[in-house]
C-alpha positions in Angstrom: -1.5 108.2 13.9 -0.5 104.7 13.1 2.9 103.7 11.9 1.3 102.2 8.8 -0.5 105.5 8.0 2.7 107.5 8.5 4.6 105.1 6.3 1.9 105.3 3.7 2.0 109.1 3.6 5.8 109.1 3.4 5.7 106.5 0.6 3.1 108.6 -1.3 5.2 111.7 -1.0 8.3 110.0 -2.2 6.4 108.5 -5.1 5.0 111.9 -6.0 8.6 113.2 -6.1 9.6 110.8 -8.9 9.1 113.3 -11.7 11.5 115.7 -9.9 14.4 113.7 -11.3 14.2 115.9 -14.4 14.4 119.1 -12.3 18.0 120.5 -12.0 19.4 120.9 -8.5 18.9 124.4 -6.9 21.0 126.6 -4.8 24.5 128.0 -4.6 26.0 124.5 -4.5 24.1 123.1 -7.6 27.3 122.9 -9.6 28.9 120.6 -6.9 26.0 118.1 -7.4 26.2 118.3 -11.1 29.9 117.6 -11.0 29.3 114.6 -8.7 31.5 115.9 -5.8 30.7 115.0 -2.2 27.3 116.6 -1.5 23.7 115.9 -0.5 20.9 116.5 -3.0 17.9 117.2 -0.7 14.6 116.6 -2.2 12.2 118.7 -0.1 8.6 117.5 -0.3 5.2 118.4 1.2 5.0 122.2 1.2 1.7 123.4 2.6 2.0 126.8 0.9 4.2 128.0 -1.9 5.4 131.1 -0.1 8.4 132.3 1.8 11.8 130.7 1.9 13.3 127.3 2.5 16.6 126.7 4.4 18.6 123.6 4.2 21.1 123.3 7.1 24.0 120.9 7.3 25.4 119.7 10.7 28.4 117.4 11.4 28.7 117.5 15.3 26.3 115.5 17.4 27.2 117.6 20.5 26.0 120.9 18.8 23.3 119.5 16.5 20.5 122.2 16.0 22.3 124.8 18.1 22.4 128.3 16.7 25.6 129.0 14.8 26.6 125.3 14.7 25.9 124.6 11.0 28.6 123.5 8.6 26.7 125.1 5.7 23.3 126.6 5.0 21.4 127.1 1.7 18.5 129.6 1.7 16.2 129.9 -1.3 12.7 131.3 -2.1 10.1 128.6 -2.4 9.5 127.6 -6.0 5.9 127.8 -7.5 5.3 124.0 -7.5 6.6 120.5 -7.0 9.4 119.3 -4.8 12.5 121.4 -4.4 15.8 119.6 -5.1 18.5 121.6 -3.2 22.2 120.7 -3.4 24.4 121.3 -0.3 28.1 120.6 -0.6 29.8 118.8 2.2 33.4 119.6 3.2 34.5 116.0 2.8 33.0 112.5 2.9 31.6 111.7 6.4 28.5 111.7 8.6 26.1 114.6 8.5 22.6 115.6 9.5 20.2 117.7 7.4 17.6 120.0 8.8 15.1 121.8 6.5 12.9 124.7 7.6 10.1 126.3 5.5 9.7 129.9 6.6 6.2 130.3 5.3 6.0 134.1 5.6 9.7 134.7 4.9 10.2 136.8 8.1 13.1 134.6 9.3 11.6 134.7 12.8 12.4 131.7 15.1 9.5 129.8 16.6 6.8 130.7 14.1 4.2 128.0 14.5 3.1 128.3 10.9 6.6 127.2 9.6 7.4 123.7 8.5 10.4 121.6 9.2 11.9 118.2 8.4 15.0 116.2 8.7 17.0 113.5 6.9 15.5 110.1 7.6 12.1 111.8 8.3 11.8 111.1 12.1 8.5 111.5 13.8 8.1 115.0 15.3 5.6 116.0 18.0 5.0 119.0 20.2 6.8 117.1 23.0 9.6 116.0 20.7 10.4 118.8 18.2 14.1 118.0 18.0 15.4 114.5 16.9 18.8 113.4 17.9 21.8 113.6 15.5 21.9 109.8 15.4 18.3 109.6 14.3 18.9 111.8 11.3 22.6 111.3 10.3 23.5 110.1 6.8 26.8 108.9 5.5 28.1 110.8 2.5 30.7 109.2 0.3 32.7 110.5 -2.6 29.6 111.4 -4.7 26.2 112.8 -4.4 23.8 111.4 -1.8 20.1 111.8 -2.5 17.9 112.4 0.6 14.2 112.9 0.7 12.9 115.3 3.4 9.1 115.5 4.0 8.1 118.8 5.7 6.0 118.7 8.9 3.6 121.4 10.0 1.6 122.1 13.2 -2.1 121.2 12.9 -3.8 122.0 16.2 -2.0 120.0 18.9 -0.2 117.7 16.5 2.7 118.0 14.0 2.7 116.0 10.8 3.1 116.2 7.0 0.3 117.9 5.0 -2.5 115.4 4.4 -1.4 113.3 7.3 
């Protein structure tokens, strides 16, 4: 897929999310975002099915990024019936963090289920040969307030991984 096509798909997904601004933040940390405290408001886009659960995971250590048990915080929610999901995740203090999102399509919480979707802050390109981006590719800087981050989910389609419709 060309860079231009990928960028076009991402731009369309972000544009489609514009009406989500009226939706309140979701999750156990929603009040933190509403109060304007240090947090990330993750706008999850591109669900291929409206089933199962979505998990937003926060990491702060490049050396343990994506390792089991290495998250700073996790928010798990059932997938909503429609539209993007705006999920708030509080950060312990301003700093550099990476966000990983997983859509557990069937809600079984099994690792390595090929039907599940995933995405990261900064939306790096994912492939079967490169499933895990580096911390530096996805890290964002959170200040004293709420940082908005769009994450477009990627799913496996045959031998490729890309957003729905891409």
